[in-house]
C-alpha positions in Angstrom: 15.3 18.0 -100.8 13.1 20.9 -100.1 14.7 24.3 -101.2 13.4 27.7 -100.5 14.1 30.2 -103.3 13.8 33.9 -102.6 11.7 35.6 -105.1 9.5 38.7 -105.8 6.0 38.8 -107.4 7.5 40.2 -110.5 10.1 37.3 -110.8 7.4 34.9 -110.0 5.2 36.1 -112.8 8.2 35.8 -115.1 8.8 32.2 -113.9 5.3 31.2 -114.5 5.5 32.6 -118.0 8.8 30.8 -118.6 7.7 27.6 -117.0 10.8 27.6 -114.7 12.7 29.6 -112.0 16.0 30.7 -113.4 18.4 31.4 -115.0 20.9 29.3 -113.2 22.9 29.3 -111.0 20.2 30.0 -108.4 20.7 30.6 -104.6 18.3 28.8 -102.4 18.1 27.9 -98.7 17.7 24.3 -97.4 18.2 22.1 -94.4 22.0 21.6 -95.0 24.4 19.5 -92.9 25.9 22.8 -91.6 22.5 24.0 -90.5 21.7 20.7 -88.9 24.9 20.8 -86.9 24.5 24.4 -85.9 20.8 23.9 -84.8 21.3 20.5 -83.2 18.2 20.6 -81.0 15.7 21.3 -83.8 13.5 18.9 -85.7 13.1 18.9 -89.5 10.1 21.3 -89.3 12.1 23.8 -87.2 15.1 23.6 -89.5 12.9 24.0 -92.6 11.5 27.2 -90.9 15.0 28.6 -90.4 15.7 28.0 -94.2 12.4 29.7 -95.1 13.2 32.6 -92.9 16.7 33.0 -94.5 15.0 32.9 -98.0 12.5 35.6 -96.9 15.4 37.8 -95.7 17.1 37.4 -99.2 13.8 38.2 -100.7 14.1 41.7 -99.1 17.4 42.2 -101.0 15.7 41.2 -104.3 13.0 43.8 -103.7 15.7 46.4 -103.1 17.7 45.3 -106.2 14.5 45.4 -108.4 13.8 48.9 -107.2 17.4 50.0 -107.8 17.0 48.8 -111.4 13.8 50.9 -111.8 11.4 48.0 -111.6 8.2 48.6 -109.8 8.2 45.7 -107.3 5.2 45.2 -104.9 6.4 45.3 -101.3 5.9 41.6 -100.5 8.5 39.0 -99.8 8.0 35.9 -101.8 9.7 32.5 -101.2 9.1 29.6 -103.6 9.4 26.2 -102.0 10.5 23.4 -104.5 11.5 19.8 -104.4 14.8 19.1 -106.0 17.1 16.0 -106.0 19.7 16.2 -103.3 22.5 16.1 -106.0 21.0 19.3 -107.5 21.9 21.6 -104.5 25.5 22.2 -103.4 26.0 23.7 -100.0 28.9 26.1 -99.3 31.2 26.3 -96.3 30.1 29.9 -95.4 29.3 29.8 -91.7 27.3 33.0 -91.9 24.6 31.4 -94.1 24.5 27.8 -93.0 21.3 27.1 -95.0 22.5 28.6 -98.3 22.7 26.3 -101.4 23.5 26.8 -105.0 21.5 25.2 -107.7 23.3 24.7 -111.0 20.1 24.4 -113.2 16.7 26.2 -113.4 13.8 24.8 -111.5 10.9 23.7 -113.5 7.5 25.1 -112.1 6.3 21.5 -111.9 8.8 21.1 -109.1 7.3 23.9 -107.0 5.5 22.7 -103.9 4.2 25.9 -102.5 4.6 29.6 -102.5 5.0 31.8 -99.3 4.1 35.5 -99.6 3.6 38.4 -97.3 0.0 39.4 -96.7 -0.9 43.0 -97.8 -0.9 44.2 -94.2 2.8 43.7 -94.1 3.5 46.1 -97.0 4.4 49.1 -94.8 6.9 47.2 -92.8 8.4 45.6 -95.9 8.7 49.0 -97.6 10.5 50.3 -94.4 12.8 47.3 -94.3 13.7 47.7 -97.9 14.5 51.4 -97.4 16.5 50.6 -94.3 18.7 47.9 -95.9 21.7 50.2 -96.9 21.9 51.7 -93.5 21.5 48.4 -91.8 24.3 46.9 -93.8 26.4 50.0 -92.8 25.9 49.1 -89.1 23.1 51.4 -88.1 21.3 49.6 -85.2 18.0 51.4 -85.8 18.0 50.4 -89.4 18.8 46.8 -88.4 15.8 46.9 -86.1 13.6 48.1 -89.0 14.9 45.3 -91.2 14.6 42.7 -88.5 10.9 43.9 -88.0 10.0 42.5 -91.3 10.4 39.1 -89.8 7.6 39.8 -87.4 5.3 39.0 -90.3 4.7 35.4 -91.0 4.6 34.5 -94.7 1.3 33.1 -95.9 1.3 29.7 -97.5 -0.3 29.2 -100.9 -0.6 26.0 -103.0 0.7 26.1 -106.6 -2.9 26.2 -107.9 -3.3 29.6 -106.3 -0.3 31.3 -108.0 -2.4 32.7 -110.9 -4.7 34.3 -108.4 -1.8 35.8 -106.5 -0.4 37.3 -109.7 -3.7 38.9 -110.6 -3.9 41.0 -107.4 
């Protein structure tokens, strides 16, 4: 099963150093039965894109949390795509996040298939989206529009061999 794990560049660097994404439990996004049922007309590629988009949205929250903890986190959403056995991921019944799964164990970096990261040109919109998250959560429509605007930027695909270069930027 392909699982999309929200991340940040700081967390990705830590995972590379540790040799795994963790600690567990981890929250990821995947093509779950609930997602397939909800998005009945989509093919596998479309469903995986939905899961990737959900993980990118969760990455915004990780950026905000890192900054709240005083960590300097570059304004780029990061999603790590990994292959895990089906039994490794358990899906919940939360209809709000049909693609969300829980992983009970860390993911070895050897299971990472690719990394998806915002390009530098998205930085201003990502900064604005992170800043607008609290107001968006409180129901402010303008803030929600700003947060949704981050999704106008497609994440760039990188092979695992490119991770060291990404971390040296």
